[in-house]
PyMOL CGO cylinders between C-alpha atoms (Angstrom):
from pymol import cmd
from pymol.cgo import CYLINDER

trace = [
    CYLINDER, 0.00, 0.00, 0.00, 1.40, 3.45, -0.88, 0.3, 1, 1, 1, 1, 1, 1,
    CYLINDER, 1.40, 3.45, -0.88, 2.30, 5.88, 1.88, 0.3, 1, 1, 1, 1, 1, 1,
    CYLINDER, 2.30, 5.88, 1.88, -0.50, 8.40, 2.46, 0.3, 1, 1, 1, 1, 1, 1,
    CYLINDER, -0.50, 8.40, 2.46, 0.26, 11.25, 2.30, 0.3, 1, 1, 1, 1, 1, 1,
    CYLINDER, 0.26, 11.25, 2.30, 3.37, 10.66, 0.21, 0.3, 1, 1, 1, 1, 1, 1,
    CYLINDER, 3.37, 10.66, 0.21, 6.71, 11.15, 1.96, 0.3, 1, 1, 1, 1, 1, 1,
    CYLINDER, 6.71, 11.15, 1.96, 7.54, 14.85, 2.30, 0.3, 1, 1, 1, 1, 1, 1,
    CYLINDER, 7.54, 14.85, 2.30, 3.95, 16.00, 1.78, 0.3, 1, 1, 1, 1, 1, 1,
    CYLINDER, 3.95, 16.00, 1.78, 2.21, 17.69, 4.70, 0.3, 1, 1, 1, 1, 1, 1,
    CYLINDER, 2.21, 17.69, 4.70, -1.28, 16.52, 5.62, 0.3, 1, 1, 1, 1, 1, 1,
    CYLINDER, -1.28, 16.52, 5.62, -2.88, 19.87, 4.76, 0.3, 1, 1, 1, 1, 1, 1,
    CYLINDER, -2.88, 19.87, 4.76, -1.54, 22.40, 2.28, 0.3, 1, 1, 1, 1, 1, 1,
    CYLINDER, -1.54, 22.40, 2.28, -2.74, 25.93, 1.75, 0.3, 1, 1, 1, 1, 1, 1,
    CYLINDER, -2.74, 25.93, 1.75, -2.75, 27.39, -1.75, 0.3, 1, 1, 1, 1, 1, 1,
    CYLINDER, -2.75, 27.39, -1.75, -2.99, 31.13, -2.32, 0.3, 1, 1, 1, 1, 1, 1,
    CYLINDER, -2.99, 31.13, -2.32, -3.34, 32.93, -5.63, 0.3, 1, 1, 1, 1, 1, 1,
    CYLINDER, -3.34, 32.93, -5.63, -1.70, 36.01, -7.09, 0.3, 1, 1, 1, 1, 1, 1,
    CYLINDER, -1.70, 36.01, -7.09, -2.40, 38.05, -10.20, 0.3, 1, 1, 1, 1, 1, 1,
    CYLINDER, -2.40, 38.05, -10.20, 1.38, 38.37, -10.59, 0.3, 1, 1, 1, 1, 1, 1,
    CYLINDER, 1.38, 38.37, -10.59, 2.87, 35.24, -9.03, 0.3, 1, 1, 1, 1, 1, 1,
    CYLINDER, 2.87, 35.24, -9.03, 6.43, 36.04, -10.17, 0.3, 1, 1, 1, 1, 1, 1,
    CYLINDER, 6.43, 36.04, -10.17, 6.36, 39.36, -8.28, 0.3, 1, 1, 1, 1, 1, 1,
    CYLINDER, 6.36, 39.36, -8.28, 4.74, 37.61, -5.33, 0.3, 1, 1, 1, 1, 1, 1,
    CYLINDER, 4.74, 37.61, -5.33, 7.54, 35.04, -5.18, 0.3, 1, 1, 1, 1, 1, 1,
    CYLINDER, 7.54, 35.04, -5.18, 10.19, 37.78, -5.11, 0.3, 1, 1, 1, 1, 1, 1,
    CYLINDER, 10.19, 37.78, -5.11, 8.25, 39.60, -2.38, 0.3, 1, 1, 1, 1, 1, 1,
    CYLINDER, 8.25, 39.60, -2.38, 7.65, 36.49, -0.25, 0.3, 1, 1, 1, 1, 1, 1,
    CYLINDER, 7.65, 36.49, -0.25, 11.36, 35.75, -0.18, 0.3, 1, 1, 1, 1, 1, 1,
    CYLINDER, 11.36, 35.75, -0.18, 12.57, 39.32, 0.41, 0.3, 1, 1, 1, 1, 1, 1,
    CYLINDER, 12.57, 39.32, 0.41, 9.94, 40.44, 2.92, 0.3, 1, 1, 1, 1, 1, 1,
    CYLINDER, 9.94, 40.44, 2.92, 8.99, 37.25, 4.75, 0.3, 1, 1, 1, 1, 1, 1,
    CYLINDER, 8.99, 37.25, 4.75, 12.00, 34.98, 4.13, 0.3, 1, 1, 1, 1, 1, 1,
    CYLINDER, 12.00, 34.98, 4.13, 10.02, 32.32, 2.23, 0.3, 1, 1, 1, 1, 1, 1,
    CYLINDER, 10.02, 32.32, 2.23, 12.14, 31.02, -0.69, 0.3, 1, 1, 1, 1, 1, 1,
    CYLINDER, 12.14, 31.02, -0.69, 10.72, 29.07, -3.60, 0.3, 1, 1, 1, 1, 1, 1,
    CYLINDER, 10.72, 29.07, -3.60, 11.41, 25.35, -3.30, 0.3, 1, 1, 1, 1, 1, 1,
    CYLINDER, 11.41, 25.35, -3.30, 13.57, 24.26, -6.26, 0.3, 1, 1, 1, 1, 1, 1,
    CYLINDER, 13.57, 24.26, -6.26, 11.98, 21.76, -8.62, 0.3, 1, 1, 1, 1, 1, 1,
    CYLINDER, 11.98, 21.76, -8.62, 8.36, 22.48, -7.64, 0.3, 1, 1, 1, 1, 1, 1,
    CYLINDER, 8.36, 22.48, -7.64, 7.44, 25.00, -10.33, 0.3, 1, 1, 1, 1, 1, 1,
    CYLINDER, 7.44, 25.00, -10.33, 4.78, 24.09, -12.89, 0.3, 1, 1, 1, 1, 1, 1,
    CYLINDER, 4.78, 24.09, -12.89, 4.60, 26.38, -15.91, 0.3, 1, 1, 1, 1, 1, 1,
    CYLINDER, 4.60, 26.38, -15.91, 2.48, 26.80, -19.02, 0.3, 1, 1, 1, 1, 1, 1,
    CYLINDER, 2.48, 26.80, -19.02, 4.09, 26.52, -22.46, 0.3, 1, 1, 1, 1, 1, 1,
    CYLINDER, 4.09, 26.52, -22.46, 4.42, 30.34, -22.55, 0.3, 1, 1, 1, 1, 1, 1,
    CYLINDER, 4.42, 30.34, -22.55, 6.49, 30.24, -19.34, 0.3, 1, 1, 1, 1, 1, 1,
    CYLINDER, 6.49, 30.24, -19.34, 3.80, 31.67, -17.08, 0.3, 1, 1, 1, 1, 1, 1,
    CYLINDER, 3.80, 31.67, -17.08, 3.47, 30.13, -13.64, 0.3, 1, 1, 1, 1, 1, 1,
    CYLINDER, 3.47, 30.13, -13.64, 0.73, 27.64, -12.85, 0.3, 1, 1, 1, 1, 1, 1,
    CYLINDER, 0.73, 27.64, -12.85, 1.91, 26.94, -9.32, 0.3, 1, 1, 1, 1, 1, 1,
    CYLINDER, 1.91, 26.94, -9.32, 4.94, 26.43, -7.13, 0.3, 1, 1, 1, 1, 1, 1,
    CYLINDER, 4.94, 26.43, -7.13, 5.77, 26.08, -3.46, 0.3, 1, 1, 1, 1, 1, 1,
    CYLINDER, 5.77, 26.08, -3.46, 7.61, 28.28, -0.97, 0.3, 1, 1, 1, 1, 1, 1,
    CYLINDER, 7.61, 28.28, -0.97, 9.38, 27.03, 2.16, 0.3, 1, 1, 1, 1, 1, 1,
    CYLINDER, 9.38, 27.03, 2.16, 8.13, 28.34, 5.50, 0.3, 1, 1, 1, 1, 1, 1,
    CYLINDER, 8.13, 28.34, 5.50, 10.52, 26.96, 8.13, 0.3, 1, 1, 1, 1, 1, 1,
    CYLINDER, 10.52, 26.96, 8.13, 9.31, 23.33, 8.42, 0.3, 1, 1, 1, 1, 1, 1,
    CYLINDER, 9.31, 23.33, 8.42, 6.27, 23.66, 6.13, 0.3, 1, 1, 1, 1, 1, 1,
    CYLINDER, 6.27, 23.66, 6.13, 5.43, 24.86, 2.67, 0.3, 1, 1, 1, 1, 1, 1,
    CYLINDER, 5.43, 24.86, 2.67, 2.75, 26.93, 0.95, 0.3, 1, 1, 1, 1, 1, 1,
    CYLINDER, 2.75, 26.93, 0.95, 1.51, 26.59, -2.62, 0.3, 1, 1, 1, 1, 1, 1,
    CYLINDER, 1.51, 26.59, -2.62, 1.55, 29.79, -4.66, 0.3, 1, 1, 1, 1, 1, 1,
    CYLINDER, 1.55, 29.79, -4.66, -0.44, 29.89, -7.88, 0.3, 1, 1, 1, 1, 1, 1,
    CYLINDER, -0.44, 29.89, -7.88, -1.73, 32.22, -10.50, 0.3, 1, 1, 1, 1, 1, 1,
    CYLINDER, -1.73, 32.22, -10.50, -5.22, 33.55, -9.81, 0.3, 1, 1, 1, 1, 1, 1,
    CYLINDER, -5.22, 33.55, -9.81, -8.15, 32.01, -11.62, 0.3, 1, 1, 1, 1, 1, 1,
    CYLINDER, -8.15, 32.01, -11.62, -7.67, 28.24, -11.61, 0.3, 1, 1, 1, 1, 1, 1,
    CYLINDER, -7.67, 28.24, -11.61, -10.15, 26.45, -9.37, 0.3, 1, 1, 1, 1, 1, 1,
    CYLINDER, -10.15, 26.45, -9.37, -11.91, 29.80, -8.76, 0.3, 1, 1, 1, 1, 1, 1,
    CYLINDER, -11.91, 29.80, -8.76, -9.09, 30.99, -6.48, 0.3, 1, 1, 1, 1, 1, 1,
    CYLINDER, -9.09, 30.99, -6.48, -8.96, 34.78, -6.39, 0.3, 1, 1, 1, 1, 1, 1,
    CYLINDER, -8.96, 34.78, -6.39, -6.34, 37.25, -5.29, 0.3, 1, 1, 1, 1, 1, 1,
    CYLINDER, -6.34, 37.25, -5.29, -7.33, 40.00, -2.85, 0.3, 1, 1, 1, 1, 1, 1,
    CYLINDER, -7.33, 40.00, -2.85, -6.04, 42.35, -5.55, 0.3, 1, 1, 1, 1, 1, 1,
    CYLINDER, -6.04, 42.35, -5.55, -9.07, 41.26, -7.61, 0.3, 1, 1, 1, 1, 1, 1,
    CYLINDER, -9.07, 41.26, -7.61, -11.66, 40.98, -4.83, 0.3, 1, 1, 1, 1, 1, 1,
    CYLINDER, -11.66, 40.98, -4.83, -10.66, 44.14, -2.98, 0.3, 1, 1, 1, 1, 1, 1,
    CYLINDER, -10.66, 44.14, -2.98, -10.58, 42.28, 0.33, 0.3, 1, 1, 1, 1, 1, 1,
    CYLINDER, -10.58, 42.28, 0.33, -8.44, 39.52, 1.87, 0.3, 1, 1, 1, 1, 1, 1,
    CYLINDER, -8.44, 39.52, 1.87, -9.50, 36.08, 0.70, 0.3, 1, 1, 1, 1, 1, 1,
    CYLINDER, -9.50, 36.08, 0.70, -7.92, 34.35, 3.71, 0.3, 1, 1, 1, 1, 1, 1,
    CYLINDER, -7.92, 34.35, 3.71, -5.47, 34.89, 6.54, 0.3, 1, 1, 1, 1, 1, 1,
    CYLINDER, -5.47, 34.89, 6.54, -2.34, 32.93, 7.24, 0.3, 1, 1, 1, 1, 1, 1,
    CYLINDER, -2.34, 32.93, 7.24, -0.68, 32.50, 10.63, 0.3, 1, 1, 1, 1, 1, 1,
    CYLINDER, -0.68, 32.50, 10.63, 3.01, 31.71, 10.84, 0.3, 1, 1, 1, 1, 1, 1,
    CYLINDER, 3.01, 31.71, 10.84, 5.23, 31.21, 13.88, 0.3, 1, 1, 1, 1, 1, 1,
    CYLINDER, 5.23, 31.21, 13.88, 8.68, 32.74, 13.40, 0.3, 1, 1, 1, 1, 1, 1,
    CYLINDER, 8.68, 32.74, 13.40, 11.74, 32.60, 15.65, 0.3, 1, 1, 1, 1, 1, 1,
    CYLINDER, 11.74, 32.60, 15.65, 12.22, 36.36, 16.11, 0.3, 1, 1, 1, 1, 1, 1,
    CYLINDER, 12.22, 36.36, 16.11, 9.04, 38.29, 15.40, 0.3, 1, 1, 1, 1, 1, 1,
    CYLINDER, 9.04, 38.29, 15.40, 10.58, 41.74, 15.89, 0.3, 1, 1, 1, 1, 1, 1,
    CYLINDER, 10.58, 41.74, 15.89, 13.41, 41.04, 13.44, 0.3, 1, 1, 1, 1, 1, 1,
    CYLINDER, 13.41, 41.04, 13.44, 10.91, 39.48, 11.01, 0.3, 1, 1, 1, 1, 1, 1,
    CYLINDER, 10.91, 39.48, 11.01, 8.73, 42.60, 11.30, 0.3, 1, 1, 1, 1, 1, 1,
    CYLINDER, 8.73, 42.60, 11.30, 11.63, 44.91, 10.44, 0.3, 1, 1, 1, 1, 1, 1,
    CYLINDER, 11.63, 44.91, 10.44, 12.55, 42.83, 7.39, 0.3, 1, 1, 1, 1, 1, 1,
    CYLINDER, 12.55, 42.83, 7.39, 8.93, 42.73, 6.20, 0.3, 1, 1, 1, 1, 1, 1,
    CYLINDER, 8.93, 42.73, 6.20, 8.44, 46.47, 6.72, 0.3, 1, 1, 1, 1, 1, 1,
    CYLINDER, 8.44, 46.47, 6.72, 11.70, 47.31, 4.93, 0.3, 1, 1, 1, 1, 1, 1,
    CYLINDER, 11.70, 47.31, 4.93, 10.76, 45.13, 1.95, 0.3, 1, 1, 1, 1, 1, 1,
    CYLINDER, 10.76, 45.13, 1.95, 7.33, 46.54, 1.16, 0.3, 1, 1, 1, 1, 1, 1,
    CYLINDER, 7.33, 46.54, 1.16, 4.89, 44.70, 3.42, 0.3, 1, 1, 1, 1, 1, 1,
    CYLINDER, 4.89, 44.70, 3.42, 1.83, 46.77, 4.33, 0.3, 1, 1, 1, 1, 1, 1,
    CYLINDER, 1.83, 46.77, 4.33, 1.90, 46.74, 8.13, 0.3, 1, 1, 1, 1, 1, 1,
    CYLINDER, 1.90, 46.74, 8.13, -1.57, 46.32, 9.65, 0.3, 1, 1, 1, 1, 1, 1,
    CYLINDER, -1.57, 46.32, 9.65, -0.35, 46.19, 13.26, 0.3, 1, 1, 1, 1, 1, 1,
    CYLINDER, -0.35, 46.19, 13.26, 3.10, 46.37, 14.82, 0.3, 1, 1, 1, 1, 1, 1,
    CYLINDER, 3.10, 46.37, 14.82, 4.51, 43.68, 17.11, 0.3, 1, 1, 1, 1, 1, 1,
    CYLINDER, 4.51, 43.68, 17.11, 2.68, 43.55, 20.42, 0.3, 1, 1, 1, 1, 1, 1,
    CYLINDER, 2.68, 43.55, 20.42, 2.47, 41.11, 23.31, 0.3, 1, 1, 1, 1, 1, 1,
    CYLINDER, 2.47, 41.11, 23.31, -0.80, 39.16, 23.45, 0.3, 1, 1, 1, 1, 1, 1,
    CYLINDER, -0.80, 39.16, 23.45, -2.53, 37.91, 26.58, 0.3, 1, 1, 1, 1, 1, 1,
    CYLINDER, -2.53, 37.91, 26.58, -2.26, 34.25, 25.51, 0.3, 1, 1, 1, 1, 1, 1,
    CYLINDER, -2.26, 34.25, 25.51, 1.56, 34.38, 25.46, 0.3, 1, 1, 1, 1, 1, 1,
    CYLINDER, 1.56, 34.38, 25.46, 2.45, 35.27, 21.88, 0.3, 1, 1, 1, 1, 1, 1,
    CYLINDER, 2.45, 35.27, 21.88, 4.02, 38.39, 20.45, 0.3, 1, 1, 1, 1, 1, 1,
    CYLINDER, 4.02, 38.39, 20.45, 2.58, 39.10, 17.02, 0.3, 1, 1, 1, 1, 1, 1,
    CYLINDER, 2.58, 39.10, 17.02, 2.21, 41.54, 14.16, 0.3, 1, 1, 1, 1, 1, 1,
    CYLINDER, 2.21, 41.54, 14.16, -0.05, 41.64, 11.12, 0.3, 1, 1, 1, 1, 1, 1,
    CYLINDER, -0.05, 41.64, 11.12, 0.88, 42.51, 7.54, 0.3, 1, 1, 1, 1, 1, 1,
    CYLINDER, 0.88, 42.51, 7.54, -0.55, 42.37, 4.05, 0.3, 1, 1, 1, 1, 1, 1,
    CYLINDER, -0.55, 42.37, 4.05, 1.59, 41.25, 1.13, 0.3, 1, 1, 1, 1, 1, 1,
    CYLINDER, 1.59, 41.25, 1.13, 1.82, 42.96, -2.26, 0.3, 1, 1, 1, 1, 1, 1,
    CYLINDER, 1.82, 42.96, -2.26, -1.62, 41.73, -3.35, 0.3, 1, 1, 1, 1, 1, 1,
    CYLINDER, -1.62, 41.73, -3.35, -3.42, 41.99, -0.01, 0.3, 1, 1, 1, 1, 1, 1,
    CYLINDER, -3.42, 41.99, -0.01, -3.18, 38.51, 1.53, 0.3, 1, 1, 1, 1, 1, 1,
    CYLINDER, -3.18, 38.51, 1.53, -3.35, 38.94, 5.31, 0.3, 1, 1, 1, 1, 1, 1,
    CYLINDER, -3.35, 38.94, 5.31, -0.50, 37.42, 7.33, 0.3, 1, 1, 1, 1, 1, 1,
    CYLINDER, -0.50, 37.42, 7.33, -0.22, 37.05, 11.11, 0.3, 1, 1, 1, 1, 1, 1,
    CYLINDER, -0.22, 37.05, 11.11, 3.34, 36.46, 12.36, 0.3, 1, 1, 1, 1, 1, 1,
    CYLINDER, 3.34, 36.46, 12.36, 3.69, 35.09, 15.89, 0.3, 1, 1, 1, 1, 1, 1,
    CYLINDER, 3.69, 35.09, 15.89, 6.39, 34.17, 18.36, 0.3, 1, 1, 1, 1, 1, 1,
    CYLINDER, 6.39, 34.17, 18.36, 5.59, 32.35, 21.60, 0.3, 1, 1, 1, 1, 1, 1,
    CYLINDER, 5.59, 32.35, 21.60, 7.17, 34.43, 24.36, 0.3, 1, 1, 1, 1, 1, 1,
    CYLINDER, 7.17, 34.43, 24.36, 5.65, 32.87, 27.48, 0.3, 1, 1, 1, 1, 1, 1,
    CYLINDER, 5.65, 32.87, 27.48, 3.46, 29.99, 28.57, 0.3, 1, 1, 1, 1, 1, 1,
    CYLINDER, 3.46, 29.99, 28.57, 0.19, 31.24, 30.04, 0.3, 1, 1, 1, 1, 1, 1,
    CYLINDER, 0.19, 31.24, 30.04, -1.99, 29.10, 32.31, 0.3, 1, 1, 1, 1, 1, 1,
    CYLINDER, -1.99, 29.10, 32.31, -5.44, 28.40, 30.84, 0.3, 1, 1, 1, 1, 1, 1,
    CYLINDER, -5.44, 28.40, 30.84, -7.05, 30.02, 33.90, 0.3, 1, 1, 1, 1, 1, 1,
    CYLINDER, -7.05, 30.02, 33.90, -5.29, 33.31, 33.13, 0.3, 1, 1, 1, 1, 1, 1,
    CYLINDER, -5.29, 33.31, 33.13, -6.43, 33.22, 29.52, 0.3, 1, 1, 1, 1, 1, 1,
    CYLINDER, -6.43, 33.22, 29.52, -10.01, 32.39, 30.61, 0.3, 1, 1, 1, 1, 1, 1,
    CYLINDER, -10.01, 32.39, 30.61, -9.99, 35.30, 33.08, 0.3, 1, 1, 1, 1, 1, 1,
    CYLINDER, -9.99, 35.30, 33.08, -8.96, 37.76, 30.36, 0.3, 1, 1, 1, 1, 1, 1,
    CYLINDER, -8.96, 37.76, 30.36, -11.51, 36.39, 27.90, 0.3, 1, 1, 1, 1, 1, 1,
    CYLINDER, -11.51, 36.39, 27.90, -14.29, 36.56, 30.50, 0.3, 1, 1, 1, 1, 1, 1,
    CYLINDER, -14.29, 36.56, 30.50, -13.90, 40.32, 30.33, 0.3, 1, 1, 1, 1, 1, 1,
    CYLINDER, -13.90, 40.32, 30.33, -14.64, 40.48, 26.60, 0.3, 1, 1, 1, 1, 1, 1,
]
cmd.load_cgo(trace, "trace")
């Protein structure tokens, strides 16, 4: 019986679409540190990108051109089509790199009551990204007490 999922394939994979996937790939690497994975690119006969994958620490994300399978870019819809949450090792350093490479900052790094430090950014076509770093372990009772006040 074949291995399911195949070796090296994560159980769930997110695919996001861009009107200009080539520009998106350059942005994702420069601003967020997500390089394209060599050998994963699928292209049409004219050289345009169908889809590829970028490495995000120990995971990957599919990046495709908008349109196939009715996947739209926020650039087309005028609003984010999803949000993505990524844990990084140094959220403040990551923030500075993202900001200096064209990310639209939605919120600056701030400590959260559940123990993470996080910031929010939109990429060049409006996909919404949440970048987190766990900074402390918080007892469930403390989280519940804060949330009871909402």
